[in-house]
MARVO-266550 format. One record per atom (N, C-alpha, C): residue number from 0; chain; atom name; x, z, y. Coordinates in steps of 0.05 Angstrom, whole numbers. Layout:
N
  nr kette atom      u      w      v
 NUM     A   CA      X      Z      Y
...
//
This chain:
260
  nr kette atom      u      w      v
   0     A    N    -24   -524    131
   0     A   CA    -53   -523    136
   0     A    C    -58   -510    163
   1     A    N    -74   -523    179
   1     A   CA    -82   -512    205
   1     A    C   -105   -493    200
   2     A    N   -101   -467    205
   2     A   CA   -122   -447    200
   2     A    C   -142   -445    223
   3     A    N   -137   -459    245
   3     A   CA   -156   -458    267
   3     A    C   -156   -432    282
   4     A    N   -134   -418    282
   4     A   CA   -133   -392    295
   4     A    C   -121   -393    324
   5     A    N   -113   -416    332
   5     A   CA   -102   -418    359
   5     A    C   -123   -410    380
   6     A    N   -115   -391    397
   6     A   CA   -133   -382    418
   6     A    C   -154   -362    410
   7     A    N   -155   -355    384
   7     A   CA   -174   -335    375
   7     A    C   -165   -307    385
   8     A    N   -184   -290    390
   8     A   CA   -179   -263    400
   8     A    C   -184   -244    377
   9     A    N   -163   -229    370
   9     A   CA   -163   -211    346
   9     A    C   -156   -183    354
  10     A    N   -171   -164    344
  10     A   CA   -165   -135    347
  10     A    C   -154   -125    320
  11     A    N   -131   -112    321
  11     A   CA   -119   -101    297
  11     A    C   -114    -71    301
  12     A    N   -124    -55    283
  12     A   CA   -119    -26    284
  12     A    C    -96    -18    267
  13     A    N    -83      4    274
  13     A   CA    -59     13    259
  13     A    C    -38     -8    261
  14     A    N    -34    -19    285
  14     A   CA    -19    -44    289
  14     A    C     11    -40    293
  15     A    N     21    -16    294
  15     A   CA     48    -12    303
  15     A    C     69    -14    281
  16     A    N     61    -13    256
  16     A   CA     80    -14    234
  16     A    C     67    -22    209
  17     A    N     83    -26    188
  17     A   CA     73    -32    161
  17     A    C     55    -57    160
  18     A    N     34    -55    146
  18     A   CA     16    -78    142
  18     A    C      5    -87    169
  19     A    N     -3    -68    186
  19     A   CA    -14    -75    212
  19     A    C      5    -91    229
  20     A    N     30    -84    230
  20     A   CA     50    -99    245
  20     A    C     53   -127    233
  21     A    N     54   -128    207
  21     A   CA     57   -155    194
  21     A    C     34   -173    200
  22     A    N     10   -161    202
  22     A   CA    -14   -177    209
  22     A    C    -12   -187    237
  23     A    N     -4   -170    256
  23     A   CA      0   -178    284
  23     A    C     20   -201    285
  24     A    N     43   -198    272
  24     A   CA     63   -219    273
  24     A    C     53   -245    262
  25     A    N     38   -244    240
  25     A   CA     27   -268    227
  25     A    C      7   -282    246
  26     A    N    -10   -266    258
  26     A   CA    -30   -278    276
  26     A    C    -17   -291    300
  27     A    N      3   -279    311
  27     A   CA     18   -291    334
  27     A    C     30   -318    326
  28     A    N     41   -319    302
  28     A   CA     53   -344    293
  28     A    C     32   -366    291
  29     A    N      7   -359    285
  29     A   CA    -15   -378    283
  29     A    C    -28   -385    310
  30     A    N    -18   -372    331
  30     A   CA    -28   -379    358
  30     A    C    -51   -362    368
  31     A    N    -57   -340    354
  31     A   CA    -78   -322    363
  31     A    C    -68   -302    384
  32     A    N    -87   -290    399
  32     A   CA    -80   -269    417
  32     A    C    -90   -243    404
  33     A    N    -73   -222    404
  33     A   CA    -79   -197    390
  33     A    C    -80   -174    409
  34     A    N   -101   -158    407
  34     A   CA   -102   -132    419
  34     A    C    -94   -112    397
  35     A    N    -71   -100    400
  35     A   CA    -60    -82    380
  35     A    C    -65    -53    386
  36     A    N    -81    -40    370
  36     A   CA    -88    -12    374
  36     A    C    -72      6    356
  37     A    N    -59     26    367
  37     A   CA    -44     46    352
  37     A    C    -39     70    370
  38     A    N    -30     92    358
  38     A   CA    -24    116    374
  38     A    C      0    113    391
  39     A    N     20     98    381
  39     A   CA     45     95    397
  39     A    C     56     67    392
  40     A    N     71     58    411
  40     A   CA     83     32    410
  40     A    C    109     33    395
  41     A    N    118     10    384
  41     A   CA    143      8    370
  41     A    C    160    -14    382
  42     A    N    186    -15    376
  42     A   CA    202    -36    387
  42     A    C    193    -64    378
  43     A    N    183    -66    354
  43     A   CA    173    -92    344
  43     A    C    149   -101    360
  44     A    N    131    -83    366
  44     A   CA    108    -90    383
  44     A    C    116    -97    411
  45     A    N    136    -83    422
  45     A   CA    146    -88    449
  45     A    C    156   -117    450
  46     A    N    170   -126    430
  46     A   CA    181   -153    429
  46     A    C    158   -173    429
  47     A    N    137   -168    414
  47     A   CA    114   -186    413
  47     A    C     99   -187    439
  48     A    N     97   -164    452
  48     A   CA     83   -163    478
  48     A    C     98   -180    499
  49     A    N    124   -179    497
  49     A   CA    140   -195    516
  49     A    C    135   -225    513
  50     A    N    126   -233    489
  50     A   CA    120   -261    485
  50     A    C     94   -270    496
  51     A    N     77   -251    505
  51     A   CA     52   -258    519
  51     A    C     28   -261    501
  52     A    N     31   -257    475
  52     A   CA      8   -262    457
  52     A    C     -4   -236    446
  53     A    N      8   -213    455
  53     A   CA     -1   -187    445
  53     A    C     -5   -168    469
  54     A    N    -26   -153    468
  54     A   CA    -30   -131    487
  54     A    C    -33   -105    470
  55     A    N    -20    -84    479
  55     A   CA    -21    -59    465
  55     A    C    -40    -40    478
  56     A    N    -56    -26    462
  56     A   CA    -74     -5    472
  56     A    C    -69     20    457
  57     A    N    -60     41    471
  57     A   CA    -54     67    459
  57     A    C    -81     81    453
  58     A    N    -85     88    427
  58     A   CA   -110    100    420
  58     A    C   -107    116    394
  59     A    N   -121    138    392
  59     A   CA   -122    154    368
  59     A    C   -148    148    354
  60     A    N   -148    132    334
  60     A   CA   -172    123    321
  60     A    C   -185    144    304
  61     A    N   -172    167    301
  61     A   CA   -183    189    286
  61     A    C   -203    205    303
  62     A    N   -203    200    329
  62     A   CA   -221    214    347
  62     A    C   -248    199    348
  63     A    N   -270    213    353
  63     A   CA   -296    199    354
  63     A    C   -298    178    375
  64     A    N   -284    181    397
  64     A   CA   -286    161    419
  64     A    C   -264    140    418
  65     A    N   -244    143    402
  65     A   CA   -222    124    401
  65     A    C   -230     96    394
  66     A    N   -244     92    372
  66     A   CA   -252     64    365
  66     A    C   -268     50    387
  67     A    N   -286     65    399
  67     A   CA   -303     53    420
  67     A    C   -286     44    444
  68     A    N   -266     61    451
  68     A   CA   -249     54    474
  68     A    C   -233     29    468
  69     A    N   -223     26    444
  69     A   CA   -208      2    436
  69     A    C   -225    -23    439
  70     A    N   -249    -21    428
  70     A   CA   -267    -44    428
  70     A    C   -276    -51    457
  71     A    N   -281    -30    473
  71     A   CA   -288    -35    501
  71     A    C   -266    -50    515
  72     A    N   -241    -43    509
  72     A   CA   -218    -57    521
  72     A    C   -219    -87    513
  73     A    N   -226    -92    488
  73     A   CA   -227   -120    479
  73     A    C   -250   -135    492
  74     A    N   -273   -123    493
  74     A   CA   -297   -136    503
  74     A    C   -296   -142    533
  75     A    N   -281   -125    547
  75     A   CA   -278   -129    576
  75     A    C   -255   -148    582
  76     A    N   -241   -157    561
  76     A   CA   -220   -176    564
  76     A    C   -227   -203    552
  77     A    N   -215   -209    530
  77     A   CA   -218   -236    518
  77     A    C   -241   -237    498
  78     A    N   -254   -214    492
  78     A   CA   -274   -213    471
  78     A    C   -262   -209    444
  79     A    N   -278   -213    423
  79     A   CA   -269   -209    396
  79     A    C   -279   -232    378
  80     A    N   -261   -246    366
  80     A   CA   -268   -266    345
  80     A    C   -263   -254    317
  81     A    N   -243   -237    315
  81     A   CA   -236   -226    289
  81     A    C   -228   -197    293
  82     A    N   -238   -180    275
  82     A   CA   -230   -151    274
  82     A    C   -216   -145    248
  83     A    N   -192   -134    250
  83     A   CA   -177   -126    226
  83     A    C   -175    -95    227
  84     A    N   -189    -82    208
  84     A   CA   -187    -53    205
  84     A    C   -165    -47    185
  85     A    N   -143    -36    196
  85     A   CA   -121    -30    179
  85     A    C   -113      0    179
  86     A    N   -121     14    200
  86     A   CA   -112     42    203
  86     A    C   -120     59    179
  87     A    N   -102     76    170
  87     A   CA   -108     94    148
  87     A    C    -82    109    140
  88     A    N    -85    129    123
  88     A   CA    -62    144    115
  88     A    C    -69    157     88
  89     A    N    -48    163     73
  89     A   CA    -51    176     47
  89     A    C    -32    200     45
  90     A    N    -42    221     34
  90     A   CA    -26    245     29
  90     A    C    -28    252     -1
  91     A    N     -6    249    -16
  91     A   CA     -6    255    -44
  91     A    C    -12    285    -48
  92     A    N    -25    292    -69
  92     A   CA    -32    320    -76
  92     A    C    -21    328   -103
  93     A    N      6    334   -104
  93     A   CA     18    340   -129
  93     A    C      7    366   -142
  94     A    N     -6    383   -126
  94     A   CA    -17    408   -137
  94     A    C    -44    403   -150
  95     A    N    -55    379   -149
  95     A   CA    -80    373   -162
  95     A    C   -104    371   -144
  96     A    N   -126    362   -154
  96     A   CA   -150    357   -139
  96     A    C   -161    383   -126
  97     A    N   -159    405   -141
  97     A   CA   -169    430   -130
  97     A    C   -155    440   -105
  98     A    N   -131    429   -100
  98     A   CA   -116    437    -77
  98     A    C   -126    424    -51
  99     A    N   -143    404    -53
  99     A   CA   -153    389    -30
  99     A    C   -174    406    -16
 100     A    N   -168    416      8
 100     A   CA   -186    433     23
 100     A    C   -208    417     37
 101     A    N   -227    431     48
 101     A   CA   -248    418     64
 101     A    C   -236    403     87
 102     A    N   -216    416    100
 102     A   CA   -203    403    123
 102     A    C   -188    378    114
 103     A    N   -176    378     90
 103     A   CA   -162    354     80
 103     A    C   -183    332     76
 104     A    N   -205    339     64
 104     A   CA   -226    319     59
 104     A    C   -236    307     86
 105     A    N   -241    324    105
 105     A   CA   -251    315    131
 105     A    C   -231    296    144
 106     A    N   -205    304    143
 106     A   CA   -185    287    156
 106     A    C   -182    260    143
 107     A    N   -183    260    116
 107     A   CA   -181    234    102
 107     A    C   -205    216    106
 108     A    N   -228    228    104
 108     A   CA   -252    212    108
 108     A    C   -254    202    137
 109     A    N   -246    218    156
 109     A   CA   -247    211    184
 109     A    C   -230    187    190
 110     A    N   -205    187    181
 110     A   CA   -186    166    188
 110     A    C   -190    142    170
 111     A    N   -194    146    145
 111     A   CA   -194    124    126
 111     A    C   -221    110    124
 112     A    N   -243    125    129
 112     A   CA   -270    113    128
 112     A    C   -282    111    156
 113     A    N   -285    133    170
 113     A   CA   -301    134    194
 113     A    C   -288    118    217
 114     A    N   -261    117    218
 114     A   CA   -248    101    239
 114     A    C   -257     72    237
 115     A    N   -259     61    213
 115     A   CA   -268     34    209
 115     A    C   -297     31    215
 116     A    N   -313     50    206
 116     A   CA   -342     49    211
 116     A    C   -348     49    241
 117     A    N   -334     66    256
 117     A   CA   -339     68    285
 117     A    C   -329     43    299
 118     A    N   -306     33    290
 118     A   CA   -295      9    303
 118     A    C   -314    -15    299
 119     A    N   -323    -18    275
 119     A   CA   -342    -40    268
 119     A    C   -368    -37    284
 120     A    N   -378    -13    285
 120     A   CA   -403     -9    300
 120     A    C   -401    -16    329
 121     A    N   -378     -9    341
 121     A   CA   -373    -15    369
 121     A    C   -370    -45    373
 122     A    N   -358    -58    354
 122     A   CA   -352    -87    357
 122     A    C   -376   -105    351
 123     A    N   -396    -94    338
 123     A   CA   -417   -111    328
 123     A    C   -432   -127    350
 124     A    N   -439   -115    373
 124     A   CA   -453   -131    394
 124     A    C   -436   -155    403
 125     A    N   -410   -152    405
 125     A   CA   -394   -174    413
 125     A    C   -391   -195    392
 126     A    N   -390   -187    367
 126     A   CA   -387   -206    345
 126     A    C   -413   -221    341
 127     A    N   -436   -208    344
 127     A   CA   -462   -221    340
 127     A    C   -466   -244    359
 128     A    N   -454   -243    383
 128     A   CA   -458   -264    402
 128     A    C   -446   -291    393
 129     A    N   -424   -289    377
 129     A   CA   -412   -314    370
 129     A    C   -403   -316    341
 130     A    N   -411   -297    324
 130     A   CA   -402   -297    297
 130     A    C   -373   -287    296
 131     A    N   -361   -288    273
 131     A   CA   -333   -279    271
 131     A    C   -328   -268    244
 132     A    N   -305   -254    242
 132     A   CA   -296   -244    216
 132     A    C   -286   -216    219
 133     A    N   -295   -199    200
 133     A   CA   -286   -171    198
 133     A    C   -270   -169    172
 134     A    N   -245   -160    174
 134     A   CA   -228   -158    151
 134     A    C   -218   -129    150
 135     A    N   -222   -116    128
 135     A   CA   -215    -87    126
 135     A    C   -195    -84    103
 136     A    N   -174    -70    108
 136     A   CA   -154    -64     88
 136     A    C   -163    -40     72
 137     A    N   -171    -44     47
 137     A   CA   -179    -23     29
 137     A    C   -155    -16     11
 138     A    N   -159    -12    -14
 138     A   CA   -138     -5    -33
 138     A    C   -147     -9    -61
 139     A    N   -128    -13    -79
 139     A   CA   -135    -14   -108
 139     A    C   -147     13   -116
 140     A    N   -140     34   -101
 140     A   CA   -151     61   -109
 140     A    C   -181     63   -105
 141     A    N   -193     43    -91
 141     A   CA   -222     43    -89
 141     A    C   -234     39   -117
 142     A    N   -220     26   -135
 142     A   CA   -229     22   -162
 142     A    C   -211     34   -183
 143     A    N   -191     49   -173
 143     A   CA   -171     62   -191
 143     A    C   -168     91   -182
 144     A    N   -188    108   -188
 144     A   CA   -186    136   -180
 144     A    C   -161    149   -191
 145     A    N   -148    164   -174
 145     A   CA   -122    176   -181
 145     A    C   -122    205   -171
 146     A    N   -119    225   -189
 146     A   CA   -120    253   -180
 146     A    C    -98    259   -160
 147     A    N    -76    244   -160
 147     A   CA    -55    248   -141
 147     A    C    -64    243   -112
 148     A    N    -84    225   -110
 148     A   CA    -95    218    -83
 148     A    C   -125    216    -85
 149     A    N   -137    238    -95
 149     A   CA   -166    237   -101
 149     A    C   -182    233    -75
 150     A    N   -175    246    -54
 150     A   CA   -191    243    -29
 150     A    C   -188    215    -17
 151     A    N   -163    204    -19
 151     A   CA   -158    177     -9
 151     A    C   -173    157    -26
 152     A    N   -173    160    -53
 152     A   CA   -187    142    -71
 152     A    C   -217    142    -64
 153     A    N   -228    165    -60
 153     A   CA   -257    167    -54
 153     A    C   -264    154    -28
 154     A    N   -246    159     -8
 154     A   CA   -251    147     18
 154     A    C   -249    116     18
 155     A    N   -230    106      3
 155     A   CA   -228     77      1
 155     A    C   -251     65    -15
 156     A    N   -261     79    -35
 156     A   CA   -284     69    -50
 156     A    C   -308     68    -32
 157     A    N   -312     88    -15
 157     A   CA   -334     88      4
 157     A    C   -330     65     24
 158     A    N   -306     61     33
 158     A   CA   -300     40     53
 158     A    C   -307     12     41
 159     A    N   -299      7     17
 159     A   CA   -304    -19      4
 159     A    C   -334    -23      0
 160     A    N   -348     -1     -8
 160     A   CA   -377     -2    -12
 160     A    C   -391     -8     14
 161     A    N   -382      6     35
 161     A   CA   -394      1     62
 161     A    C   -391    -27     71
 162     A    N   -367    -39     67
 162     A   CA   -362    -66     76
 162     A    C   -379    -86     61
 163     A    N   -384    -81     35
 163     A   CA   -401    -99     19
 163     A    C   -429    -98     30
 164     A    N   -439    -73     35
 164     A   CA   -466    -70     46
 164     A    C   -468    -84     73
 165     A    N   -448    -81     90
 165     A   CA   -448    -93    116
 165     A    C   -449   -123    115
 166     A    N   -434   -135     95
 166     A   CA   -434   -164     93
 166     A    C   -462   -175     88
 167     A    N   -478   -160     74
 167     A   CA   -506   -169     68
 167     A    C   -524   -166     93
 168     A    N   -516   -148    110
 168     A   CA   -532   -142    134
 168     A    C   -527   -162    157
 169     A    N   -502   -170    160
 169     A   CA   -495   -185    184
 169     A    C   -489   -215    179
 170     A    N   -491   -223    154
 170     A   CA   -486   -251    148
 170     A    C   -504   -270    163
 171     A    N   -528   -262    168
 171     A   CA   -547   -278    182
 171     A    C   -538   -284    211
 172     A    N   -520   -268    221
 172     A   CA   -510   -272    248
 172     A    C   -484   -288    248
 173     A    N   -476   -298    225
 173     A   CA   -452   -314    223
 173     A    C   -427   -297    222
 174     A    N   -430   -271    215
 174     A   CA   -407   -253    214
 174     A    C   -399   -250    184
 175     A    N   -374   -255    178
 175     A   CA   -364   -251    151
 175     A    C   -350   -225    149
 176     A    N   -354   -211    127
 176     A   CA   -342   -184    122
 176     A    C   -329   -184     95
 177     A    N   -303   -180     95
 177     A   CA   -288   -179     70
 177     A    C   -267   -156     70
 178     A    N   -259   -149     46
 178     A   CA   -238   -129     43
 178     A    C   -214   -140     28
 179     A    N   -191   -128     33
 179     A   CA   -167   -134     18
 179     A    C   -157   -108      6
 180     A    N   -152   -108    -20
 180     A   CA   -144    -84    -34
 180     A    C   -115    -86    -45
 181     A    N    -96    -77    -30
 181     A   CA    -68    -78    -40
 181     A    C    -63    -55    -60
 182     A    N    -44    -60    -78
 182     A   CA    -31    -39    -92
 182     A    C     -9    -28    -75
 183     A    N     11    -14    -86
 183     A   CA     34     -4    -70
 183     A    C     47    -27    -54
 184     A    N     52    -21    -29
 184     A   CA     64    -41    -11
 184     A    C     90    -30      0
 185     A    N    109    -48      5
 185     A   CA    136    -40     15
 185     A    C    134    -32     44
 186     A    N    122     -8     49
 186     A   CA    120      2     76
 186     A    C    128     32     76
 187     A    N    130     43    100
 187     A   CA    137     72    102
 187     A    C    117     90     89
 188     A    N     92     81     87
 188     A   CA     72     97     74
 188     A    C     80    104     45
 189     A    N     93     85     32
 189     A   CA    103     91      5
 189     A    C    133     99      5
 190     A    N    149     85     21
 190     A   CA    178     87     18
 190     A    C    192    102     41
 191     A    N    177    112     61
 191     A   CA    189    126     83
 191     A    C    197    154     77
 192     A    N    209    167     97
 192     A   CA    219    195     92
 192     A    C    197    215     87
 193     A    N    172    209     95
 193     A   CA    149    226     89
 193     A    C    129    212     72
 194     A    N    138    190     59
 194     A   CA    120    174     43
 194     A    C    113    185     16
 195     A    N     98    169      1
 195     A   CA     89    178    -26
 195     A    C    112    183    -44
 196     A    N    132    165    -45
 196     A   CA    154    169    -64
 196     A    C    170    195    -57
 197     A    N    174    200    -32
 197     A   CA    189    224    -24
 197     A    C    173    249    -31
 198     A    N    147    249    -26
 198     A   CA    130    272    -32
 198     A    C    129    278    -61
 199     A    N    127    258    -78
 199     A   CA    126    262   -107
 199     A    C    154    272   -116
 200     A    N    175    262   -104
 200     A   CA    202    270   -111
 200     A    C    206    300   -105
 201     A    N    196    309    -83
 201     A   CA    200    337    -75
 201     A    C    184    355    -93
 202     A    N    163    344   -106
 202     A   CA    148    360   -125
 202     A    C    159    360   -153
 203     A    N    183    348   -156
 203     A   CA    197    348   -181
 203     A    C    193    323   -198
 204     A    N    186    301   -184
 204     A   CA    180    277   -199
 204     A    C    204    258   -201
 205     A    N    228    268   -196
 205     A   CA    252    251   -197
 205     A    C    260    243   -168
 206     A    N    280    226   -166
 206     A   CA    288    218   -139
 206     A    C    267    199   -128
 207     A    N    267    196   -101
 207     A   CA    248    177    -89
 207     A    C    251    149   -101
 208     A    N    276    141   -106
 208     A   CA    281    114   -117
 208     A    C    269    112   -145
 209     A    N    271    133   -161
 209     A   CA    260    133   -188
 209     A    C    230    132   -187
 210     A    N    218    147   -168
 210     A   CA    189    147   -165
 210     A    C    179    119   -158
 211     A    N    192    107   -139
 211     A   CA    184     80   -130
 211     A    C    188     60   -152
 212     A    N    210     62   -167
 212     A   CA    215     43   -189
 212     A    C    194     46   -211
 213     A    N    186     70   -216
 213     A   CA    165     75   -237
 213     A    C    138     63   -228
 214     A    N    132     66   -202
 214     A   CA    107     54   -192
 214     A    C    108     24   -193
 215     A    N    130     12   -186
 215     A   CA    133    -17   -186
 215     A    C    131    -28   -214
 216     A    N    141    -13   -233
 216     A   CA    142    -22   -261
 216     A    C    114    -24   -273
 217     A    N     94    -10   -261
 217     A   CA     67    -12   -271
 217     A    C     54    -38   -265
 218     A    N     65    -53   -246
 218     A   CA     54    -80   -240
 218     A    C     66   -101   -259
 219     A    N     50   -121   -265
 219     A   CA     60   -142   -282
 219     A    C     84   -156   -269
 220     A    N     84   -158   -243
 220     A   CA    106   -171   -229
 220     A    C    131   -153   -227
 221     A    N    127   -127   -232
 221     A   CA    150   -109   -231
 221     A    C    159   -102   -203
 222     A    N    143   -107   -183
 222     A   CA    151   -100   -155
 222     A    C    127    -93   -138
 223     A    N    133    -82   -115
 223     A   CA    112    -76    -95
 223     A    C    104   -102    -81
 224     A    N     80   -102    -70
 224     A   CA     71   -123    -52
 224     A    C     87   -120    -26
 225     A    N     92   -143    -13
 225     A   CA    106   -142     13
 225     A    C     85   -145     35
 226     A    N     90   -132     58
 226     A   CA     70   -132     80
 226     A    C     62   -160     88
 227     A    N     80   -179     89
 227     A   CA     73   -206     98
 227     A    C     54   -220     78
 228     A    N     54   -212     53
 228     A   CA     36   -223     34
 228     A    C      7   -214     39
 229     A    N      4   -189     47
 229     A   CA    -22   -180     55
 229     A    C    -31   -194     80
 230     A    N    -12   -197     99
 230     A   CA    -19   -210    124
 230     A    C    -28   -239    120
 231     A    N    -16   -252    101
 231     A   CA    -25   -280     96
 231     A    C    -54   -281     86
 232     A    N    -62   -261     70
 232     A   CA    -90   -260     62
 232     A    C   -108   -255     86
 233     A    N    -99   -239    105
 233     A   CA   -115   -234    129
 233     A    C   -119   -260    144
 234     A    N    -98   -276    146
 234     A   CA   -100   -302    160
 234     A    C   -121   -319    146
 235     A    N   -121   -320    121
 235     A   CA   -140   -336    106
 235     A    C   -169   -327    112
 236     A    N   -174   -301    110
 236     A   CA   -201   -291    114
 236     A    C   -209   -292    144
 237     A    N   -190   -294    162
 237     A   CA   -196   -297    190
 237     A    C   -204   -325    197
 238     A    N   -196   -344    181
 238     A   CA   -199   -372    187
 238     A    C   -227   -382    180
 239     A    N   -237   -399    197
 239     A   CA   -263   -412    191
 239     A    C   -261   -433    169
 240     A    N   -237   -439    161
 240     A   CA   -234   -457    138
 240     A    C   -244   -445    112
 241     A    N   -248   -418    113
 241     A   CA   -258   -404     89
 241     A    C   -284   -391     97
 242     A    N   -301   -406    111
 242     A   CA   -325   -394    124
 242     A    C   -347   -385    105
 243     A    N   -345   -392     80
 243     A   CA   -366   -383     61
 243     A    C   -357   -361     43
 244     A    N   -334   -348     50
 244     A   CA   -325   -324     36
 244     A    C   -334   -300     52
 245     A    N   -353   -285     40
 245     A   CA   -361   -260     52
 245     A    C   -370   -241     30
 246     A    N   -367   -215     35
 246     A   CA   -374   -195     15
 246     A    C   -354   -194     -8
 247     A    N   -331   -206     -4
 247     A   CA   -311   -208    -25
 247     A    C   -290   -186    -21
 248     A    N   -278   -178    -43
 248     A   CA   -254   -161    -42
 248     A    C   -232   -176    -57
 249     A    N   -210   -179    -42
 249     A   CA   -187   -194    -54
 249     A    C   -165   -173    -60
 250     A    N   -159   -172    -86
 250     A   CA   -139   -152    -95
 250     A    C   -111   -165    -95
 251     A    N    -91   -151    -85
 251     A   CA    -64   -161    -85
 251     A    C    -47   -137    -95
 252     A    N    -42   -137   -121
 252     A   CA    -29   -113   -133
 252     A    C     -9   -120   -155
 253     A    N     -1   -146   -156
 253     A   CA     18   -154   -176
 253     A    C      9   -150   -205
 254     A    N    -18   -149   -209
 254     A   CA    -28   -145   -236
 254     A    C    -30   -116   -244
 255     A    N    -28    -97   -225
 255     A   CA    -28    -69   -231
 255     A    C    -54    -61   -246
 256     A    N    -77    -70   -237
 256     A   CA   -102    -64   -250
 256     A    C   -107    -86   -271
 257     A    N   -107    -79   -297
 257     A   CA   -107    -99   -318
 257     A    C   -135   -110   -325
 258     A    N   -156    -97   -314
 258     A   CA   -183   -106   -321
 258     A    C   -194   -125   -300
 259     A    N   -217   -137   -307
 259     A   CA   -230   -156   -288
 259     A    C   -241   -141   -264
//
């Protein structure tokens, strides 16, 4: 199926690894040009840049000015047809909800919620000129509050709610706004040396392998989602072939959440 993404200009945040990197790779395969925003470059991004379809922009999206600088780079270049908000982080709290300090809350809300809000706000004038698609990576935790990640769950719930409100506001301009909510994904966020599995293991939850296996077992499919599977959903929502999908949240969790 031709998704009609050849020549489209796409901005991806958190683009250096994990889901973000998979999204960049998928977009390049479909013929899009990607402005990849992240704090630091990776060998995988360097390879893509050499191919001529990716430009890297070093930016800290947790800063108030970072999102605007990224979007200014895009608007003074090829413009924006599609915006993919992927940047985010999660810190497990084995000590419980009461251990989450004001600083923890501020950090989580700033990166997980406000980075996307600021990026979208900066991009809106450019998108209004020609329509386009905004795709934001949320989480199953938006609808599955978890005391282990209470601040992250709350931030993702706010993010999903914001995107739904936004879809109602900007649809008249031909801008589609959707979210994707993955369950656990095979990335460093879960499986890395400082990831969720390792953190829970250090708190006495078993080996990292046992922690990951237990999490995977909660899904009907018995496994984590793979980054390229999330990226494929991004391609779908970026494509004008699905031009009447807006205000939707697409869950990809292997059946982790058993309710409607």
